[in-house]
Residue, then its C-alpha position, 0 to 999 in steps of 0.5 A: x305128308x308129301x315127300x320129294x325123294x332125290x337120288x341118282x336112280x329110281x330102281x337100280x343100285x343099293x341106294x335106289x332100292x333102299x330109298x324105294x323100300x322106305x318110300x313104299x313102307x311110308x306110303x303103306x303105313x302112314x299114307x305118305x305121298x311120294x314123288x321121285x326126282x332121279x338123274x336116270x329113270x329106269x322104271x315106268x312109275x308115274x311119280x318118278x321124274x327124270x332131271x333131264x331128257x334123253x338125247x341132247x340134254x343128257x349128252x350136254x350134261x354128261x359131256x360137261x360133267x366129264x370135262x369139268x371132272x377131268x380138271x377136278x371141278x366135280x359136279x359144278x353145273x347141270x343147267x337142265x337138271x338144276x332147272x328141273x329139280x327147282x321147278x318140280x320142288x317148287x311146284x310140289x311144295x313137299x313137306x320134306x325133301x329126302x336126299x339120297x345119292x347126290x353124286x353121279x353127275x346130275x346134282x349141283x351141291x349149290x342147290x342145297x341152300x335153295x332147296x332148303x328154302x322150299x322144305x327141310x332137307x333130310x339126307x340119307x348117306x349111303x357112302x362117304x362121299x358127303x365127307x370126303x373130297x370126292x370119293x365114295x369111300x376112303x378105304x380106311x384113310x382118314x385124310x378127310x378129318x383134316x379136309x384133305x384127299x387121301x393118296x390116289x383118291x382121284x382114281x377112285x369112284x367117282x373119279x376126277x382128273x386133277x385133285x382139288x381137295x381144297x376147292x371141293x371141301x370148301x364148296x361142300x362146307x359152304x353148301x352145308x352151312x347155308x342149308x337146313x340139313x339133317x343127316x341120317x346114316x343107316x349104319x353106326x359105322x357111318x354115323x361115327x364118321x359123320x360125327x367126326x367130320x369137320x363138314x357135318x359134325x354140327x348138323x343133327x345126325x340120326x341113325x336109322x338102319x335100312x330094312x326089308x319087308x319080312x313078309x317077302x324076304x322070309x325063309x322058304x322050303x329049300x327043296x321047292x325053291x330049288x325045284x322051281x329054279x331048276x337047281x340041284x337038290x344034292x349040292x351045297x349052294x353058295x351065293x354071291x349077289x352084286x349088281x356088278x360082280x367083277x367090275x365094281x371096285x367096292x364089291x370085292x370081285x378080285x377077292x371073290x375069285x381068290x376065294x373060289x380058287x382057294x375053295x377049288x383046291x380044298x373042297x371035297x363036297x359037291x358045291x354050286x357057286x351061284x352068282x347073281x349080277x352082271x359080269x362074267x367069271x374070267x376063270x373056270x374051276x376044276x371041282x367047283x360048279x358055277x352058275x351065273x344068272x345075270x342081274x336080277x331086278x325081280x324081287x320075287x325071283x331074287x328071294x327064291x334064289x336066296x331061299x335055295x341058298x345054303x351059305x351067302x358070301x360077300x367079300x366086299x372091300x368097302x360098304x355101308x349097310x349092304x342090302x344084300x346081307x340084310x336080304x340074305x339073313x331075312x331069308x335065313x341064310x348064314x353069311x360070311x363077309x369081311x369086317x368092312x363098314x357096317x357089315x358087322x352090324x348085320x353079321x354077328x361073328x359065330x352067331x348068324x355067320x362069320x366076319x373076317x378080317x379084310x383080305x384074309x382069303x385063307x380064313x374066308x375059305x376055311x369058314x366056308x368049308x367049316x360050315x359046309x362040313x357042319x349042316x347042323x351049324x348051318x341050321x343053327x345060324x339060319x335060325x339066328x339069322x332070321x331072328x336077328x333080321x326080324x329084330x333089327x331090319x324090319x322095313x316097317x320099323x325103319x319107316x316109323x322112325x323116318x315118319x317120326x323124324x319127318x313129322x318133327x322137322x316139318x312141324x318145326x318148319x311150319x311153326 
């Protein structure tokens, strides 16, 4: 079986990481041949093709996208990327075209009907963009159910200048209706939203959670991990990972700082706050010690940091099924997160961590402190975390479900 994967990036960002893990497991378990088309290539992999060349092609498409988005016409024309996508898809003749993040300034939705003439399309959704006017998340607003934009939607990523919900919804509606399109959602939360969407509710929708390799992401010897990384043996270590720690509007940077401020007032133990990702903390603290590693792309190094961690915190504001929580529980780390998106499908409250009502900073800090004061509770939750990960988020189970779906769709197309 030959699969063509289309995404904004190849190796950075949650969607890219999930897509690559699925592709690698499919190749390992079912000898699937994978090819990638990406808006921005950051790896040296031979089977990854950028949709446009750096330099003039990149400048022209980015400049055009900026101008059209300014006037509310989001992602309507990419002359170089469109040609490359159609050329590669026609040449490869894949059995399935597996779509991931199509937003990001490289993919014209009018391509969907043309691509579905080449092969069945399976679109794994990583956020809400497919069902909103143009934003990746609606923050609880439900205007998309009546094909309208929510207040100030144009100010949220991916931003537009003038809000044109009628134009954008109609464009999506036409593209979806004319396409052989199957939807996959990694979370039950997003599955329900898609089911309720006037744009996609008539399409076949499948729930397939993302996963990780349980042989790689596994609990290790905490003392050895800390020794390897040069981390203190005698401190409680809290960890927060995000590609953009502070600047992302979704990952809860402001909430994270408020939680740290609350901890700094109340903490009595020696605590090290480990931050893995871009951006710098704008504040210093009196009792809390902080360590910022920068963004870590190396999976082995990331796993070592998780194995050295006592408690993982994730104060997200908007999410689907975050890789970072799955990675943490696979390494046996109890997690504390807000009840956002599919986070409560990974963290079971009082079982392998705590799930907090969004915005309740005081309770978030209180839960951290209560765990710090109960080493036995940390051990208990650690065992639960690993067991839950094994049962629900094994990448090989994920790959098996995708292969079953791909086989069914490709067989139907050939018949």
